[in-house]
N, C-alpha and C positions, 0 to 999 in steps of 0.2 A: 620410102620404107625399106629398112634393111632387115634381112632374115638370116638365121642360121638354121641348118637342117633340123627338122623335128624328128623325135623318135618316140615310141610309145612309152618306154621307160618304166613299165610296171614291174619288170624283173631285171635283176642285175646279176650276172654270173661271176663268181669268184672261184678261186682254186678249191675252196672248201665246200661251198654250197651255193644254192640259189637263194638270194636274199630279196624278199618282197619289199618294195620301196613305197613311200608315200609320195604322191604327186601333188605339188603345190604351185599355183600360179601367183605371180606378184606383178602389180601394175603401179608405176610411179607417174603421177600426173604433175608435171612441172609447168613452168612459165612458157617454155618454148616447145617441149616435147612430151610425148607419152611413151614410156618405155614399158614393154611387156616381156616377161620371161616366164617360161615353164620349167620347173625344177623337179628333179627327183631328190628325195631326202630320206635319210635314215640308214640303218644297217651299218656296214663298214665303209660305205661309199661317201659319207659326208654329204655335201651339197653339190649337185651336178646340174648345170644349165643345159636343158634339152632343146630349147627353142627361144629365140629372141626376135623381137620386132621393135622398130623405132618409127614413130609417127611424129609429124610436126604440125599440130593444129594451132599452135601459138595462142592459146586461150588467154595468156597473160599480156597480150599486146596492149599497150597504152594504159596499163594499170598503175605502173610505178609513178609515185608522186601525186597522184590524183586523190582529192579528198572524197569525191563521189564516184569513184571508178566502179564500173560494173562489168561482169562477164556478159558479153553480148549474146543475143539469141543465135546468131550465126556461129559463134564459137561453141555455144552449147550443143548445137546440132552436129557440128564436126566431132566434138568430143564424144557425144552419145553414140555416133556411128562407129567410132574407133573402139570404144569400150564394148559395145555389143559384139563386134567382130572378134575381139580378143577373148571375151568371155565364152563365146561359142566355141572357139578353138580350144580353150582350156578344158571345157566340159567334154568335148569330143575326144580329147586325149587323156581322159581319165582323172582330171584334177579333183581331188577330194576337198580342197580349200582354195578359195580365190581371195587374195589380200589386195586391197586397193588403198593407196595413200595419195591424198591431194595436198599439195604444198603451197608455195608462196601466192599464186593467183587466187586461191580460195581464201587465204588469210587476208589479202589486200582488198578484194572486191567487197563492196557493201552488200551485194547479193550472194556472197560466197556460200553461206549456210543454206539459203533458200535453193540455190542451184544444186548443192549436194543432196538435199532432201528430194528434189525432183528427179535428179539423176539416179539416186538409189531406187526410186520407184520404177523408173523406166528400164533399168538394166537388171533389176532384181538381185542386187549385191550390195552389201554394206560398204561404205566409203568413209575412211577416216581422214579428217582434216588434221594433219599433224602440226604440232607447235614447232617453232624454230628449234627449241631444245631437243624435242624428240626426233626431228629431222636430222639434227646433228648426230644424235646417238645412233640412229639407224644407218646413216652414212658411214660412220666410224666402224660400226659392227660389220657392215657390208665390205668395207675396205680391208678389214682384218681377215675376213673370210672364214673365221672359225669361232665357235662359242667360247673356246678356252684360250683364245689368243690374247696376249698382253702386248698389243702393238704400241711401241713407245713413240712412234712418229706423230708429228702434227699432220692431221688430215685437213686438206682444203677442198671443200665441195663448192665448185664454182658453177652456179646455175644460171638461169636466164634473168631472174630478178633479184637474187640475193647470193651472197657468198658466206659460207660457214667455215669457221676455224675451230677444230676440235682436237683435244688430247684426252685420252682415257688411260688409266692404269687399272686393268681388270674392270671392276664395277665402279671405280671411283673416277669421276670426271674432274680433271685438273684445269681444263680450259674450255670455254665456249664463248665465241663471239660471232654474231651474225651482222654482216654489213649489207645495207640495202642497195647492192650494186651487182650487176651481172651482165652477161653478154647482150641480152635483149634491152635492158634499161639503158645501157650505154649507147647501144646502136640508135635507139630512139632519141636520146638526148643530142647526139652529134650527127645524126643522119649518115652513119658510116657504112651503109649498105652498098656503097659504090667505091670507085677508085678514090684513094686518099692522097691529099697533098702532104708530103713529108714535113712541110713547114708548119702543119697544124698539130704535130705531136706535142709541142709544149702546152697547147691549149688543153689537151687531154690530161697531161700531167698536172697542170694547175688545178683542174677540177678534182682529180683523184687525191691531191694533197690534203683534202679535207679528212682523209682517213689516216694520215701519217701518225697521229698520236696513238691510235689504237694499234696500228701495225707495229710501232716501236715496242709496245707492250707485249705483242705476240712474238716478236723476233726471238727472244731467248728459247722459246719452245721449239723453234725450228732446228736447233742444234743437233737433235737426235734423228733428223731426217724428215722429209716431207713426202706425203702421199697425196696425189691429185685425183679427185673424183669429179666426174661431170662430163658434159658433152664436148666442151671446148678441148679439154686435155685429151679425151679419147680420140677426137677427130685428128688432133696433131700427132698423137702417137701412132694412129693407123696410117697416116700419111708418111711418117718416118719409117714404119715397118708394118707391112701388110699382115704380118702374123700376130699383131698386137692382141686381138681378142682371144687368142689361144695361148698367151703367155701367162702362166699362173702367177709369176712374180712381178708382172707388170713390165713397164718399159721406162728407161731413164730418159727424161727430157732435160737437156742441159740449158744453161742460160744462153749459150750460143745458138742452140736450136730455136729457142723462143725468139731471140732477136732476129734470126733469119726468117722465121715464119711471119713475124710482124711486118718485116719489109716486103715479103712476098705478097701478103694479102693487101697491103697498102698499094702496091704497084699493079695489082691484078684487077681486071674488070669483073663485074658480077658473073658474067659468062665464064671467064677463066677460073674463077673460084669454084663454080659449080663443077667444072670439068675436073679440077684437081681433087675435090672432095669426093667425087664419084658416087658412092653409095649413100653419102650423107649430104647430098646437094642442097637440100632445103636449109642447111646451116650456113650457106654461103653469105647471106646478108649479115649475119651476126658474128661470123668467125673473126673478123678483124678486131672488133671491140672486145671479144672474149680473150683473144690472144694479147692485145695491148694491156688489158687488165692483168693477165698473167705476167707479162713483162714487168709491169710496175710492182707486182707482188714479189717477184724474184729480186728486184732492185732493193726494195724496202726491207725484205727479210734476209738479205745477204745470201741468197741461194746461188750455188753453182750448178746444182741439179736437183731434180725431184723425180719421184717415181709415179708415173701415170698408171692407174689400174682400171680395167674394164668393169670391175665390180662397183657396186654402189648401193643406193637406198633399197632397191628391190631385193638384193641379196640380204640386206639387214632386216627387212620385213620378215623374210622366211626364217632366218636364224633367231630372231626375237620370238617369233611364233613358236618355234620348236623349244626354245629356252623356257617359255612360260608353260609349255606342255598342254 
């Protein structure tokens, strides 16, 4: 679990006056992680993250590719414990609204809707199972960081069980593709949670080549720049520069950076990966697969660099809520 300092956030001092702000909590339930943020919003301050936590319950483990995949009772209990803790923190710190989005594992699991219903009853908060298209919209809005932004870049949201490719011009969606591949699904397919033989790289590439046709269609949209969202890119950016979470414009990850990280993870034991990842140690098992997938995307999209941002779906949840009033 990683945290940033919490503040009460209910007032914000400016040179002109004291502006009372709305406090909103947002929770993103993904395949590998649960991300929780507490925001202050409104007035002249925009959206400010007051507190952040990352948990790794891996509720989507072994869901990819299965026709009768289910969220296990053990995963449910881990998730319920995390949500209750986050919701209690949000209420203690004055949150007027708590927004919760469930993504790929709830869409894939045959018991996803039943688990959502039970979970809502247990934690006493509504939970939205977002469609791939809505997830893409929220991730793009979160990456843009403002309601009035016209971000021309291609946004790539690399998650645990899927990867979304999104381009918007204002309210108009120009591109949306969702590929059923991510850091967790690839790790499970190739058992890459340990030291990797470099000679096996072509095996990964041969498997990923099934997406070449779609990636060739996406490539023209990458010419205006690419913004990376998700746990893999954030972990790499934080390793490159420890100030990453406080960089409003994000951090550039070059193709050379990605190549070097791929070799680093392949040559490192699980213990060494955990040490290098420090505050995100639970990502150690899936970091190689996520990085290799990024390496392949850079190659197929002809990228020399892309910008990693710490913002994401939870930021988009709040911005969309404010937009709808």
